[in-house]
C-alpha positions in Angstrom: 127.3 183.1 -114.7 130.3 184.6 -113.0 132.8 182.7 -110.8 135.6 184.1 -108.7 138.4 182.0 -107.2 139.5 184.1 -104.1 142.9 182.5 -103.5 143.9 180.6 -106.6 147.6 180.8 -105.7 147.0 178.4 -102.9 146.2 175.8 -105.5 148.2 177.0 -108.5 151.3 178.0 -106.7 153.6 176.9 -109.6 151.4 178.4 -112.4 151.1 175.0 -114.1 147.4 174.2 -113.8 144.9 174.4 -116.7 141.8 176.3 -115.5 140.0 175.9 -118.9 137.5 173.3 -117.4 136.2 176.1 -115.2 136.6 179.0 -117.6 134.7 177.1 -120.3 131.7 176.9 -117.9 131.6 180.4 -116.5 133.3 183.8 -116.6 136.2 183.0 -114.2 138.3 185.5 -112.3 141.3 184.3 -110.3 142.9 186.2 -107.4 146.1 185.0 -105.8 144.8 185.7 -102.3 142.1 187.8 -100.6 141.7 189.5 -97.2 138.3 189.7 -95.5 137.7 193.2 -96.9 138.8 192.1 -100.4 136.5 189.0 -100.2 133.4 191.2 -99.6 134.5 193.5 -102.5 135.4 190.7 -104.9 132.2 188.7 -104.5 130.0 191.6 -105.6 128.1 190.5 -108.8 129.4 187.0 -108.6 127.3 183.8 -108.7 129.9 181.2 -107.6 132.8 181.5 -105.1 135.8 179.2 -105.0 138.1 179.1 -102.0 141.0 176.9 -100.9 141.2 176.6 -97.1 140.4 180.3 -96.9 138.6 181.3 -93.7 135.1 182.5 -94.7 133.2 183.2 -91.5 129.7 184.4 -90.6 130.8 188.1 -90.5 132.0 187.8 -94.1 129.2 185.7 -95.5 126.6 188.0 -94.0 127.9 190.7 -96.4 127.6 188.5 -99.5 125.2 189.8 -102.2 122.0 187.9 -103.2 123.8 186.9 -106.5 126.0 184.4 -104.7 124.4 180.9 -104.9 127.4 178.5 -104.4 130.6 178.4 -102.4 132.9 175.6 -103.8 135.6 174.6 -101.4 138.6 173.5 -103.4 139.3 170.5 -101.2 138.0 167.9 -98.9 137.8 169.7 -95.6 135.4 172.6 -95.3 135.8 173.6 -91.7 137.1 177.0 -92.9 133.6 178.0 -94.1 130.7 178.8 -91.8 128.3 176.4 -93.6 125.4 177.3 -91.3 125.7 181.0 -92.1 125.8 180.1 -95.8 122.7 178.1 -95.6 120.9 180.9 -93.8 121.6 183.0 -96.9 120.5 180.2 -99.2 124.1 179.6 -100.4 125.0 176.0 -101.1 128.5 174.9 -100.0 130.1 172.0 -101.8 133.5 170.3 -101.4 135.7 168.0 -103.5 135.9 164.8 -101.4 138.0 162.5 -103.8 140.6 164.5 -105.6 143.6 163.6 -103.4 142.6 160.2 -102.0 145.6 158.3 -103.5 148.1 161.0 -102.8 147.3 161.5 -99.1 147.0 157.8 -98.5 150.4 157.3 -100.2 151.9 160.0 -97.9 150.6 158.4 -94.8 152.1 155.1 -95.8 155.4 156.9 -96.7 155.5 158.2 -93.2 155.0 154.7 -91.8 157.7 153.2 -93.9 160.2 156.0 -93.0 159.4 155.7 -89.3 159.8 151.9 -89.4 163.3 152.3 -90.9 164.2 155.2 -88.5 165.1 157.4 -91.4 164.5 160.6 -89.5 167.0 159.7 -86.8 169.5 158.5 -89.4 169.3 161.6 -91.4 169.6 163.7 -88.2 172.8 161.8 -87.3 174.3 162.5 -90.7 173.5 166.2 -90.4 175.5 166.1 -87.1 178.4 164.3 -88.9 177.7 161.3 -86.8 178.5 158.2 -88.9 178.1 155.6 -86.2 175.5 153.7 -88.2 178.1 153.1 -90.9 181.1 152.3 -88.7 179.4 150.5 -85.8 176.4 148.4 -85.2 173.1 150.0 -86.2 172.3 152.6 -83.5 168.6 153.1 -84.2 165.4 150.9 -84.3 164.8 149.2 -87.6 161.9 146.8 -88.3 159.6 145.4 -90.9 156.0 146.4 -91.2 154.4 143.1 -92.3 152.6 141.5 -89.4 152.4 144.8 -87.6 149.0 146.4 -86.7 147.9 149.6 -88.4 145.1 151.5 -86.5 143.0 153.6 -88.9 140.9 156.3 -87.3 138.4 157.4 -89.9 137.4 155.0 -92.8 136.5 157.4 -95.5 137.9 157.3 -99.0 141.5 158.2 -97.9 141.4 155.8 -94.9 140.2 153.0 -97.0 142.9 153.6 -99.6 145.5 153.6 -96.9 144.1 150.2 -95.7 144.3 148.9 -99.2 148.1 149.7 -99.4 148.8 148.5 -95.9 147.2 145.1 -96.7 149.6 144.8 -99.7 152.4 145.4 -97.2 151.2 142.5 -95.0 149.8 144.6 -92.1 146.8 143.8 -89.9 144.3 146.6 -89.6 142.1 147.8 -86.8 139.5 150.5 -87.8 137.6 153.0 -85.7 134.8 154.9 -87.5 131.5 156.1 -86.1 129.8 154.3 -89.0 131.4 150.9 -89.0 131.3 148.8 -92.2 131.8 145.2 -93.2 135.3 144.3 -94.5 136.0 141.7 -97.1 139.5 140.9 -95.8 139.6 139.2 -92.4 142.8 141.1 -91.6 140.6 144.2 -91.2 138.5 144.5 -88.1 136.4 147.2 -86.5 137.2 148.2 -82.9 136.6 150.9 -80.4 139.0 153.9 -80.5 140.5 152.7 -77.2 141.3 149.3 -78.6 142.7 150.8 -81.8 145.1 152.9 -79.7 146.1 150.1 -77.3 146.8 147.5 -79.9 148.2 149.3 -82.9 151.9 149.7 -83.8 151.0 152.7 -86.1 148.0 155.0 -85.9 146.9 157.0 -88.9 144.2 159.7 -88.8 141.8 160.2 -91.6 138.9 162.3 -90.1 137.3 165.6 -91.0 137.8 168.3 -88.4 134.5 168.8 -86.5 133.5 169.7 -83.0 133.5 166.0 -82.2 137.0 165.2 -83.7 138.9 168.3 -82.5 141.6 166.9 -80.1 140.3 163.4 -80.7 143.9 162.5 -79.8 144.8 164.0 -76.4 146.9 163.2 -73.4 144.6 160.5 -72.1 144.4 158.7 -75.5 148.1 159.1 -76.2 148.7 157.3 -72.9 146.8 154.3 -74.2 149.3 153.8 -77.0 152.3 151.4 -76.9 155.6 153.1 -76.1 156.9 151.6 -79.4 153.9 153.0 -81.5 153.9 155.9 -83.9 151.1 158.3 -84.9 150.6 159.8 -88.3 148.3 162.7 -89.2 147.7 163.8 -92.8 144.2 165.1 -92.2 143.9 168.3 -90.0 146.3 169.5 -87.3 143.7 170.1 -84.6 142.7 166.4 -84.5 145.7 166.2 -82.2 146.2 168.3 -79.1 149.7 169.4 -80.0 151.0 170.3 -76.6 149.9 166.8 -75.4 151.7 165.2 -78.4 154.9 167.1 -77.6 154.8 166.0 -74.0 154.2 162.3 -75.1 157.2 162.5 -77.5 159.4 164.0 -74.9 158.4 161.5 -72.2 158.7 158.6 -74.7 155.1 157.7 -74.1 155.1 157.0 -77.9 157.9 156.3 -80.3 157.4 159.0 -82.8 155.1 160.8 -85.3 154.6 161.7 -88.9 152.8 165.1 -89.3 151.8 166.6 -92.6 149.4 168.9 -90.8 149.9 171.1 -87.7 148.0 173.4 -85.4 148.4 176.2 -86.4 149.7 176.2 -89.9 152.4 177.2 -90.5 153.8 176.2 -87.1 155.9 178.7 -85.2 159.6 178.5 -86.1 160.5 177.6 -82.5 158.0 174.7 -82.4 159.7 171.8 -80.6 158.4 169.3 -83.1 160.9 170.7 -85.7 163.9 169.6 -83.6 162.7 166.1 -82.6 164.6 163.4 -84.5 161.7 160.9 -84.1 159.3 163.2 -85.9 158.7 163.8 -89.6 157.3 167.2 -90.5 156.0 168.2 -93.9 154.1 171.4 -94.8 150.6 170.0 -95.6 151.8 168.6 -98.9 149.5 165.5 -99.1 147.2 167.2 -101.6 149.8 169.2 -103.5 151.0 166.8 -106.1 150.5 168.2 -109.6 148.2 165.4 -110.7 146.0 165.9 -107.6 145.7 169.6 -108.1 144.7 169.3 -111.8 142.2 166.6 -110.8 140.8 169.1 -108.3 140.3 171.7 -111.0 138.5 169.1 -113.2 136.3 167.9 -110.3 135.4 171.5 -109.3 134.2 172.0 -112.9 132.0 168.8 -112.5 130.5 170.2 -109.3 129.8 173.6 -110.9 128.4 172.0 -114.0 126.0 169.9 -111.9 125.0 172.9 -109.9 124.2 174.9 -113.0 122.1 172.0 -114.3 120.0 172.0 -111.1 121.5 168.8 -109.9 124.1 169.8 -107.2 126.5 167.3 -105.9 128.8 167.1 -102.9 126.7 169.7 -101.0 127.7 169.7 -97.3 125.1 172.1 -95.9 122.0 170.6 -97.6 120.3 169.6 -94.3 
């Protein structure tokens, strides 16, 4: 069996990862990156394709040879792959849903703790040589998180891990998920998305990007939030209508935001979010910790091993 990783540098950007779990299973070829034309050329004679957030649309998949039986998305989200077009060609598509659960949840909580202590504003003041926080009374908001309400939109693995950490910090939790579950801790309650937005001091998004979740946070829903509330997005940029978010931040409809993902990525260098001192911006780093990336390689090997054994797992286009 032959496997090609079409954009391995997206994952192994520091050349530190051990790919032997994959190369021990199949004949593995890694490319740093691939254009559409190169994808079509490089999948010839291959059985398994690996991508990392690389757009693979219907026009490209339609040119795949019959040898291709599996596309493995090296990550949780698979909105970059036309899974319907793949199914039409009898190509299974699988993802890796659990490799970065802890890392992404930790980043979401890191944003919350930084925003509660107004660290973005304080660092911005220091960059401007403004030392008023040291020489006068504190000039910025500064508050504890225990007793505050965290709204979690999306209670998958990452959302549940963020809840676990938030409970240790003494927060109360409101959860919106289209498939509500029972919670063992009475500090966690299910609610409508409107109630979550109205009552929470922090909102954290943990949804896949689908037709239903695109712009799930827009002008109307931002207007439901408290003017003292913050929103955090470590999932996918298009979950938030970015122009509406910028307007809400400028108008002080909400207090601030922590954004590990943007729409598009990377953002334009003149994006207003970069210059807002109540916004934390990071370049989609939630999944990029070394441990998470190596775990991803190992789990990809598990997916492929199961597929080769005729027992595929994590298939997202089975229906």
